[in-house]
TIMI-2910 file (N, C-alpha, C, CB; in pm, 1 decimal, decimal comma, always signed):
<rs>
+----------+----------+----------+----------+----------+----------+----------+----------+----------+----------+----------+----------+------+
!      n_x !      n_y !      n_z !     ca_x !     ca_y !     ca_z !      c_x !      c_y !      c_z !     cb_x !     cb_y !     cb_z ! resn !
+----------+----------+----------+----------+----------+----------+----------+----------+----------+----------+----------+----------+------+
! +19436,5 !  +2417,4 !  +1813,0 ! +19417,2 !  +2353,6 !  +1770,4 ! +19545,2 !  +2344,4 !  +1696,8 ! +19312,1 !  +2362,5 !  +1737,4 !  Unk !
! +19666,3 !  +2244,9 !  +1684,4 ! +19768,7 !  +2185,3 !  +1591,7 ! +19810,9 !  +2186,5 !  +1437,0 ! +19749,8 !  +2081,2 !  +1607,3 !  Unk !
! +19800,9 !  +2221,4 !  +1382,8 ! +19887,4 !  +2266,7 !  +1260,9 ! +19863,9 !  +2056,2 !  +1225,6 ! +20108,1 !  +2371,8 !  +1310,6 !  Unk !
! +19851,7 !  +2021,3 !  +1203,5 ! +19835,4 !  +1958,9 !  +1146,3 ! +19692,1 !  +1929,9 !  +1110,3 ! +19900,2 !  +1894,8 !  +1182,5 !  Unk !
! +19615,9 !  +1922,7 !  +1254,9 ! +19476,0 !  +1905,2 !  +1242,4 ! +19368,3 !  +2077,5 !  +1153,7 ! +19433,2 !  +1866,5 !  +1434,6 !  Unk !
! +19505,6 !  +2166,2 !  +1121,7 ! +19405,4 !  +2266,2 !  +1089,8 ! +19502,1 !  +2185,2 !   +901,0 ! +19421,2 !  +2495,1 !  +1182,8 !  Unk !
! +19560,4 !  +2125,1 !   +871,2 ! +19633,1 !  +2121,3 !   +779,7 ! +19451,3 !  +1947,6 !   +690,2 ! +19863,5 !  +2078,2 !   +853,6 !  Unk !
! +19409,3 !  +1889,9 !   +774,9 ! +19376,0 !  +1753,0 !   +642,4 ! +19241,4 !  +1866,7 !   +723,9 ! +19407,2 !  +1494,0 !   +652,6 !  Unk !
! +19206,8 !  +1908,3 !   +814,3 ! +19099,6 !  +1985,6 !   +819,6 ! +19063,3 !  +2110,4 !   +651,0 ! +19138,2 !  +2068,4 !   +975,4 !  Unk !
! +19181,1 !  +2176,4 !   +637,4 ! +19199,8 !  +2212,8 !   +518,7 ! +19177,4 !  +2136,0 !   +350,7 ! +19311,3 !  +2241,2 !   +545,7 !  Unk !
! +19246,1 !  +2032,8 !   +342,2 ! +19262,9 !  +1940,3 !   +282,5 ! +19173,2 !  +1825,6 !   +287,8 ! +19363,8 !  +1919,1 !   +305,3 !  Unk !
! +19001,1 !  +1858,3 !   +418,9 ! +18905,1 !  +1798,1 !   +423,3 ! +18825,7 !  +1895,3 !   +318,2 ! +18859,1 !  +1772,1 !   +564,8 !  Unk !
! +18740,4 !  +1977,9 !   +337,5 ! +18717,1 !  +2078,1 !   +232,9 ! +18737,6 !  +2087,5 !   +107,2 ! +18760,4 !  +2159,5 !   +254,6 !  Unk !
! +18828,7 !  +2152,4 !    +37,2 ! +18896,7 !  +2064,2 !     -8,4 ! +18896,2 !  +1946,7 !   -165,0 ! +18886,5 !  +2015,6 !    +97,1 !  Unk !
! +18843,4 !  +1884,2 !    -73,8 ! +18825,4 !  +1740,7 !   -108,5 ! +18641,0 !  +1676,2 !   -126,0 ! +18913,2 !  +1658,7 !    +28,6 !  Unk !
! +18578,8 !  +1783,6 !    -75,0 ! +18466,3 !  +1821,4 !    -94,1 ! +18373,4 !  +1889,8 !   -127,4 ! +18452,2 !  +1817,3 !    -62,5 !  Unk !
! +18491,1 !  +2037,3 !   -114,7 ! +18401,6 !  +2083,6 !   -247,4 ! +18487,4 !  +2047,1 !   -387,1 ! +18370,2 !  +2268,6 !   -243,1 !  Unk !
! +18554,3 !  +1986,0 !   -414,0 ! +18580,7 !  +1912,3 !   -519,6 ! +18481,2 !  +1851,5 !   -587,2 ! +18657,9 !  +1831,6 !   -490,9 !  Unk !
! +18440,9 !  +1693,5 !   -503,1 ! +18338,3 !  +1632,3 !   -536,9 ! +18181,2 !  +1682,0 !   -584,9 ! +18338,0 !  +1568,3 !   -444,5 !  Unk !
! +18191,1 !  +1809,0 !   -502,8 ! +18051,9 !  +1872,0 !   -498,3 ! +18115,5 !  +1914,6 !   -637,1 ! +17990,5 !  +1995,7 !   -362,9 !  Unk !
! +18177,9 !  +1985,9 !   -732,3 ! +18191,0 !  +2038,0 !   -789,9 ! +18142,4 !  +1922,4 !   -916,2 ! +18301,9 !  +2104,2 !   -760,3 !  Unk !
! +18221,1 !  +1780,8 !   -873,3 ! +18145,3 !  +1705,4 !  -1051,2 ! +18066,2 !  +1664,1 !   -962,8 ! +18226,6 !  +1563,8 !  -1183,6 !  Unk !
! +17971,3 !  +1635,9 !   -933,4 ! +17822,7 !  +1599,5 !   -947,3 ! +17780,0 !  +1680,2 !   -943,0 ! +17755,7 !  +1528,0 !   -878,6 !  Unk !
! +17832,5 !  +1825,2 !   -963,2 ! +17711,2 !  +1907,0 !   -993,2 ! +17776,2 !  +1889,5 !  -1190,8 ! +17704,3 !  +2114,0 !   -884,7 !  Unk !
! +17883,3 !  +1902,1 !  -1251,3 ! +17917,8 !  +1911,9 !  -1367,7 ! +17863,7 !  +1731,0 !  -1346,6 ! +18088,1 !  +1982,9 !  -1411,9 !  Unk !
! +17829,4 !  +1676,2 !  -1306,8 ! +17750,6 !  +1525,4 !  -1402,8 ! +17682,0 !  +1558,8 !  -1505,2 ! +17634,2 !  +1430,3 !  -1326,3 !  Unk !
! +17559,8 !  +1576,1 !  -1424,6 ! +17463,2 !  +1578,2 !  -1488,4 ! +17482,4 !  +1655,2 !  -1687,3 ! +17371,7 !  +1656,9 !  -1373,5 !  Unk !
! +17647,3 !  +1698,3 !  -1705,9 ! +17586,8 !  +1755,0 !  -1834,1 ! +17703,3 !  +1647,8 !  -1935,6 ! +17603,0 !  +1967,9 !  -1851,3 !  Unk !
! +17693,9 !  +1580,8 !  -1849,5 ! +17820,6 !  +1439,3 !  -1890,5 ! +17740,5 !  +1412,7 !  -2022,9 ! +17833,0 !  +1256,4 !  -1756,6 !  Unk !
! +17829,3 !  +1292,0 !  -2115,1 ! +17844,5 !  +1213,4 !  -2231,6 ! +17795,9 !  +1103,8 !  -2126,6 ! +18001,9 !  +1204,3 !  -2322,5 !  Unk !
! +17745,0 !   +978,3 !  -2181,7 ! +17738,3 !   +921,5 !  -2073,4 ! +17881,3 !   +811,9 !  -2069,8 ! +17589,1 !   +858,0 !  -2065,4 !  Unk !
! +17979,8 !   +805,9 !  -2188,7 ! +18108,3 !   +821,7 !  -2183,5 ! +18155,1 !   +902,0 !  -2038,8 ! +18145,1 !   +894,1 !  -2314,5 !  Unk !
! +18176,5 !  +1012,8 !  -2056,2 ! +18197,6 !  +1102,0 !  -1958,8 ! +18177,3 !  +1095,3 !  -1804,2 ! +18136,4 !  +1187,0 !  -1996,8 !  Unk !
! +17997,6 !  +1011,3 !  -1773,8 ! +17962,2 !   +975,2 !  -1681,2 ! +18081,5 !   +893,9 !  -1577,5 ! +17855,7 !   +912,8 !  -1726,7 !  Unk !
! +18062,4 !   +755,3 !  -1661,7 ! +18169,3 !   +659,0 !  -1575,5 ! +18270,6 !   +737,7 !  -1574,3 ! +18215,5 !   +511,8 !  -1633,1 !  Unk !
! +18356,8 !   +764,4 !  -1670,3 ! +18520,9 !   +842,6 !  -1585,7 ! +18432,0 !   +905,2 !  -1497,5 ! +18652,8 !   +981,4 !  -1685,8 !  Unk !
! +18392,1 !  +1010,8 !  -1462,0 ! +18315,7 !  +1081,5 !  -1370,7 ! +18279,8 !  +1022,5 !  -1245,9 ! +18208,9 !  +1117,1 !  -1427,4 !  Unk !
! +18274,0 !   +898,3 !  -1244,4 ! +18154,2 !   +781,6 !  -1137,1 ! +18314,3 !   +795,5 !  -1048,3 ! +18068,6 !   +545,8 !  -1223,5 !  Unk !
! +18452,1 !   +781,1 !  -1183,2 ! +18537,7 !   +647,5 !  -1103,8 ! +18655,8 !   +774,4 !  -1011,6 ! +18653,0 !   +494,4 !  -1263,8 !  Unk !
! +18627,4 !   +902,4 !  -1090,1 ! +18703,0 !  +1038,3 !  -1012,3 ! +18636,6 !  +1097,9 !   -849,8 ! +18680,2 !  +1185,0 !  -1134,8 !  Unk !
! +18525,2 !  +1069,1 !   -839,9 ! +18395,3 !  +1093,7 !   -776,1 ! +18481,8 !   +976,3 !   -707,7 ! +18221,3 !  +1087,3 !   -853,2 !  Unk !
! +18454,2 !   +905,6 !   -680,0 ! +18440,4 !   +707,5 !   -563,2 ! +18637,2 !   +715,2 !   -535,1 ! +18363,7 !   +454,7 !   -738,7 !  Unk !
! +18703,8 !   +767,8 !   -652,4 ! +18863,7 !   +842,8 !   -580,5 ! +18843,1 !   +955,6 !   -481,2 ! +18969,5 !   +925,4 !   -707,5 !  Unk !
! +18787,1 !  +1051,7 !   -594,4 ! +18700,7 !  +1153,1 !   -443,4 ! +18675,4 !  +1161,4 !   -220,3 ! +18540,8 !  +1116,0 !   -489,0 !  Unk !
! +18587,6 !  +1023,2 !   -314,3 ! +18498,5 !   +985,5 !   -197,5 ! +18571,7 !   +939,9 !    -67,8 ! +18405,6 !   +871,5 !   -241,1 !  Unk !
! +18695,0 !   +836,7 !   -163,2 ! +18824,3 !   +731,1 !    -48,6 ! +18885,6 !   +803,9 !    +29,2 ! +18961,2 !   +649,4 !   -118,1 !  Unk !
! +18985,3 !   +928,6 !    -59,7 ! +19079,5 !  +1030,5 !    -24,3 ! +18979,3 !  +1064,3 !   +102,5 ! +19118,7 !  +1160,4 !   -150,8 !  Unk !
! +18801,5 !  +1102,3 !   +101,3 ! +18803,5 !  +1240,7 !   +185,3 ! +18811,9 !  +1138,6 !   +321,5 ! +18640,2 !  +1372,0 !   +167,3 !  Unk !
! +18764,7 !   +952,4 !   +274,7 ! +18783,1 !   +859,2 !   +389,8 ! +18921,0 !   +847,6 !   +502,1 ! +18772,2 !   +732,0 !   +320,8 !  Unk !
! +18932,1 !   +899,6 !   +357,6 ! +19095,5 !   +853,0 !   +468,3 ! +19200,2 !   +989,7 !   +552,8 ! +19242,9 !   +765,4 !   +327,0 !  Unk !
! +19148,0 !  +1067,0 !   +439,0 ! +19117,2 !  +1215,1 !   +550,5 ! +19067,5 !  +1212,8 !   +701,3 ! +18995,0 !  +1305,6 !   +488,9 !  Unk !
! +18980,5 !  +1250,0 !   +709,8 ! +18857,9 !  +1186,6 !   +781,5 ! +18915,1 !  +1120,3 !   +913,4 ! +18778,4 !  +1068,2 !   +682,5 !  Unk !
! +18952,1 !   +959,9 !   +850,0 ! +19045,5 !   +841,2 !   +979,8 ! +19190,5 !   +925,3 !   +987,9 ! +19089,2 !   +623,0 !   +903,0 !  Unk !
! +19234,6 !  +1043,9 !   +912,6 ! +19340,3 !  +1067,1 !   +982,4 ! +19305,0 !  +1170,7 !  +1057,2 ! +19451,5 !  +1084,7 !   +913,1 !  Unk !
! +19194,1 !  +1237,9 !  +1073,8 ! +19113,6 !  +1344,5 !  +1109,4 ! +19129,4 !  +1319,7 !  +1286,9 ! +18944,0 !  +1332,1 !  +1031,8 !  Unk !
! +19042,2 !  +1195,7 !  +1269,6 ! +19020,1 !  +1151,1 !  +1385,1 ! +19115,5 !  +1046,1 !  +1509,2 ! +18917,6 !  +1102,5 !  +1345,3 !  Unk !
! +19241,6 !  +1078,5 !  +1374,9 ! +19334,6 !   +978,8 !  +1525,2 ! +19418,3 !  +1100,6 !  +1529,8 ! +19451,3 !   +785,6 !  +1493,5 !  Unk !
! +19412,3 !  +1215,3 !  +1427,3 ! +19489,3 !  +1332,8 !  +1527,0 ! +19391,9 !  +1428,2 !  +1615,1 ! +19581,0 !  +1444,1 !  +1426,6 !  Unk !
! +19351,5 !  +1357,0 !  +1656,5 ! +19280,3 !  +1373,7 !  +1762,5 ! +19200,9 !  +1333,9 !  +1907,3 ! +19244,1 !  +1393,6 !  +1720,3 !  Unk !
+----------+----------+----------+----------+----------+----------+----------+----------+----------+----------+----------+----------+------+
</rs>
């Protein structure tokens, strides 16, 4: 496995971990915080998608 693929996999694990953490915290947020948290979670999901697309191209 080349270094680009290794970096992309590392990035993917990190982004997925961040999204998982946000989902776990979500239940403890106020209504206003939930809207903000959802926006951050959507942005993270978009970054995960971009990373997966890059990983697909790298293989």
